[in-house]
C-alpha positions as CSV (number, residue, x, y, z in Angstrom):
1,M,-41.3,0.1,38.7
2,R,-43.1,2.7,40.7
3,R,-41.5,6.0,41.8
4,V,-42.0,7.9,45.0
5,R,-41.3,11.6,45.6
6,L,-39.2,13.1,48.3
7,S,-40.0,16.5,49.7
8,T,-37.2,18.0,47.6
9,G,-39.0,16.8,44.4
10,F,-36.5,14.1,43.7
11,Q,-38.2,10.9,42.4
12,L,-36.9,7.6,43.6
13,T,-37.5,4.4,41.8
14,L,-38.7,1.6,44.1
15,D,-36.5,-1.3,43.1
16,G,-36.0,-2.9,46.5
17,D,-32.5,-1.4,46.9
18,I,-32.4,-0.1,50.5
19,L,-28.9,1.4,50.0
20,G,-30.2,3.4,47.1
21,L,-33.0,4.7,49.2
22,L,-30.7,5.6,52.1
23,E,-28.3,7.3,49.6
24,A,-31.2,9.3,48.2
25,L,-32.4,10.3,51.7
26,Y,-28.8,11.4,52.6
27,R,-28.3,13.3,49.4
28,E,-31.7,14.9,49.2
29,V,-32.4,15.6,52.8
30,T,-29.2,15.8,54.8
31,L,-26.9,17.3,52.2
32,K,-29.4,19.7,50.6
33,R,-30.0,21.1,54.1
34,A,-26.2,21.5,54.7
35,L,-26.3,18.8,57.4
36,Q,-28.9,20.9,59.4
37,V,-31.5,18.1,59.5
38,S,-33.2,17.0,62.7
39,F,-34.4,13.6,63.8
40,E,-37.9,14.8,63.2
41,D,-37.1,16.1,59.7
42,M,-35.7,12.7,58.7
43,M,-38.6,10.8,60.3
44,R,-41.1,12.9,58.4
45,E,-39.3,12.2,55.1
46,I,-39.2,8.4,55.8
47,Q,-42.8,8.4,56.9
48,S,-43.8,10.1,53.7
49,L,-41.9,7.6,51.6
50,V,-43.5,4.7,53.5
51,E,-47.0,6.2,53.0
52,Q,-46.4,6.3,49.2
53,M,-45.4,2.6,49.1
54,G,-47.8,-0.3,48.6
55,E,-47.9,-3.3,51.0
56,E,-45.5,-5.5,48.9
57,E,-43.0,-2.6,48.6
58,R,-43.1,-2.0,52.3
59,R,-42.5,-5.7,52.9
60,R,-39.6,-5.8,50.5
61,Y,-37.9,-2.7,52.1
62,L,-38.5,-4.1,55.6
63,V,-36.8,-7.3,54.8
64,E,-33.9,-5.4,53.2
65,S,-33.7,-3.1,56.2
66,L,-33.6,-5.9,58.7
67,F,-30.9,-7.7,56.7
68,L,-28.8,-4.6,56.5
69,N,-29.2,-3.9,60.2
70,S,-28.3,-7.5,61.1
71,V,-25.1,-7.3,59.1
72,T,-24.3,-3.9,60.6
73,Y,-25.0,-5.2,64.1
74,E,-22.8,-8.3,63.5
75,N,-20.0,-6.2,62.2
76,E,-20.2,-3.9,65.3
77,M,-20.1,-6.9,67.6
78,L,-17.1,-8.4,65.8
79,D,-15.3,-5.0,65.9
80,A,-15.9,-4.8,69.7
81,Y,-14.6,-8.3,70.1
82,M,-11.5,-7.6,68.1
83,R,-10.9,-4.4,70.1
84,R,-11.0,-6.4,73.3
85,L,-8.6,-9.0,71.9
86,T,-6.1,-6.3,70.7
87,G,-6.6,-3.8,73.5
88,R,-7.4,-1.2,70.8
89,K,-9.8,1.7,71.6
90,K,-12.9,2.4,69.5
91,G,-12.1,4.7,66.5
92,G,-8.4,4.0,66.6
93,R,-7.5,4.4,62.9
94,G,-4.1,5.7,63.3
95,R,-2.6,9.0,62.0
96,S,-4.1,8.8,58.6
97,A,-7.5,9.5,60.1
98,G,-6.7,13.2,60.5
99,G,-4.4,13.1,63.4
100,S,-1.3,15.3,63.3
101,A,2.2,13.8,63.4
């Protein structure tokens, strides 16, 4: 399997695992910049990764990305529907989510 290089020097194996790619971006870009990363910074990093990929790798990651986004969208829609049914507000996780007693 081929590897691509992030701007931090980290080498990522292209194995079709979109979550692995997202984790590497978060760890190598967002965390290494102490959460001080802009939209433009992340877009440049993603564009650089895509430019290093071959056509088949791009296709594979696009399919994975669309699938992951469809599942995320579906979960958000179901969550909104359940909130309407229960009258619960968004983000209502109770006291264990950092609220004081």
